[in-house]
C-alpha positions as a printed Julia matrix, in Angstrom:
180×3 Matrix{Float64}:
 100.65   90.95   69.29
 102.76   92.15   72.2
 105.85   90.16   73.3
 106.03   90.65   77.1
 108.59   90.29   79.75
 108.1    90.69   83.55
 110.7    92.81   85.26
 110.85   92.13   88.96
 112.56   95.2    90.48
 114.44   94.76   93.81
 112.34   92.12   95.57
 115.41   91.46   97.72
 115.9    90.47  101.36
 117.14   94.08  102.29
 114.17   95.78  100.62
 111.53   93.39  102.0
 112.74   92.36  105.51
 116.34   93.64  105.82
 118.16   96.95  106.25
 115.68   98.83  104.14
 112.74   96.55  104.84
 109.34   97.64  103.76
 106.17   96.25  105.21
 104.31   97.3   102.08
 106.74   95.2   100.01
 105.62   92.09  101.89
 102.02   92.84  100.85
 102.66   92.3    97.17
 104.54   89.02   97.5
 101.33   86.7    96.82
 100.45   88.71   93.59
 104.07   88.63   92.4
 103.96   84.81   92.89
 100.74   84.59   91.01
 102.16   86.76   88.15
 105.53   85.03   87.91
 103.8    81.55   87.87
 101.31   82.63   85.21
 104.11   84.24   83.06
 106.2    81.09   83.2
 103.27   78.88   82.26
 102.85   81.11   79.13
 106.52   81.19   78.14
 106.91   84.89   79.17
 110.4    85.62   80.41
 110.96   86.93   83.92
 113.86   89.22   84.56
 115.0    90.09   87.98
 116.5    93.58   88.11
 118.44   93.53   91.45
 120.36   96.05   93.28
 123.88   94.56   93.63
 126.08   97.28   95.23
 129.87   97.36   95.7
 130.61   98.04   99.41
 131.88  101.52  100.13
 131.68  102.58   96.5
 128.3   103.03   95.03
 126.5   106.43   95.14
 123.21  105.02   96.46
 124.93  103.84   99.6
 125.72  107.42  100.54
 121.9   108.14  100.46
 120.46  104.94  101.78
 123.23  103.28  103.81
 124.5    99.78  103.23
 121.98   97.64  101.45
 122.04   94.77   98.75
 125.82   94.43   98.99
 127.09   91.99   96.41
 127.61   88.54   97.91
 125.61   89.2   101.04
 122.2    87.57  101.99
 120.51   90.96  101.79
 121.27   91.01   98.01
 119.38   87.84   97.4
 115.86   87.64   95.98
 113.41   86.81   98.7
 112.77   83.07   98.99
 109.12   83.29   97.84
 110.33   84.71   94.44
 113.57   82.7    94.08
 114.45   82.88   90.32
 113.96   79.63   88.52
 116.35   78.19   85.94
 114.46   79.65   83.19
 114.51   83.13   84.62
 117.15   85.86   84.1
 118.88   88.03   86.7
 120.37   91.29   85.81
 122.37   93.07   88.59
 122.31   96.88   88.75
 124.16   99.51   90.67
 121.79  102.36   90.1
 118.09  102.95   90.27
 117.25  102.03   86.76
 117.54   98.55   85.6
 118.89   99.68   82.33
 121.69  102.02   83.45
 124.94  100.32   82.39
 123.62   96.85   82.6
 122.85   94.27   79.88
 119.05   94.47   80.27
 118.57   96.17   76.92
 120.69   93.58   75.12
 118.73   90.73   76.79
 115.37   92.22   76.01
 116.39   92.69   72.33
 117.63   89.08   72.07
 114.24   87.92   73.57
 112.36   90.1    71.05
 110.45   91.85   73.71
 108.43   95.06   73.05
 106.32   95.37   76.29
 107.66   95.42   79.8
 105.53   94.51   82.75
 107.22   96.4    85.58
 106.73   95.16   89.1
 108.38   95.26   92.49
 109.86   98.02   94.64
 109.77  101.09   94.84
 107.03  102.5    92.51
 108.43  106.03   92.83
 112.19  105.21   92.6
 113.71  102.14   90.99
 110.45  101.2    88.99
 110.09  104.65   87.86
 113.66  105.07   86.67
 113.49  101.67   85.01
 110.28  102.84   83.29
 111.95  106.05   82.25
 114.69  104.26   80.36
 112.2   101.74   78.95
 110.1   104.55   77.57
 113.16  106.3    76.04
 114.18  102.94   74.38
 110.7   102.51   72.89
 109.18   99.85   75.16
 105.46   99.81   76.0
 104.98   99.72   79.8
 102.39   97.86   81.8
 102.17   97.98   85.6
  99.8    95.74   87.41
  98.82   97.8    90.55
  98.98   94.77   92.96
 102.53   93.98   91.99
 104.38   97.21   92.98
 104.52   99.3    96.13
 106.69  101.84   98.01
 107.45  102.93  101.54
 104.19  104.84  101.75
 100.87  105.05  100.17
 101.66  108.57   98.82
 104.82  107.36   97.11
 103.02  104.43   95.69
 100.11  106.44   94.22
 102.34  109.39   93.05
 104.64  106.74   91.41
 101.76  105.19   89.5
 100.45  108.51   88.38
 103.73  109.53   87.17
 104.26  106.29   85.22
 100.91  106.74   83.53
 101.15  110.55   82.82
 104.74  110.81   81.76
 105.49  107.33   80.16
 102.0   106.29   78.97
 102.27  103.21   81.24
  99.04  101.12   81.25
  98.05  100.79   84.99
  95.72   97.67   85.27
  94.77   94.92   87.6
  96.74   91.71   87.75
  93.71   89.66   86.77
  93.05   91.78   83.65
  96.76   91.29   82.68
  96.87   87.58   83.14
  93.71   87.18   81.12
  95.69   88.54   78.21
  98.35   85.83   78.35
């Protein structure tokens, strides 16, 4: 039997309504609320993998401008998905939730073998997190309604890549919750 963890990638103020706001990111909020509530009810850990950049230093800022700067409101999880005391928050400074963070250690201590990857952006941060997850031996599930990107093309290409390259299971949210 799989031991799941939900990874919520970059559902931050700056990515949803702030400096890099994404209308398509707002569309997935109700389904992410449904997933996180169901996961908590079934004792499945929720881990927020959040950009948390150092002003004037991090490489991503050169490409994307200032966003999710440590200690600013833009670096906070959106209010609808506020982490609960039972949840975990793992800050990151690069696209992948694993790169030089303690995500791998946390997942190991939780005994997790399957990651449910959600959030923004399917073709960037979700993709890079999935790449490292795959290389580390995790199974990957992506409920289609719980991830998105700036464009439909980026979203679809991201899902296709996750499935074809990392063997991610792409499913509906209801199909996934029924397994809990």
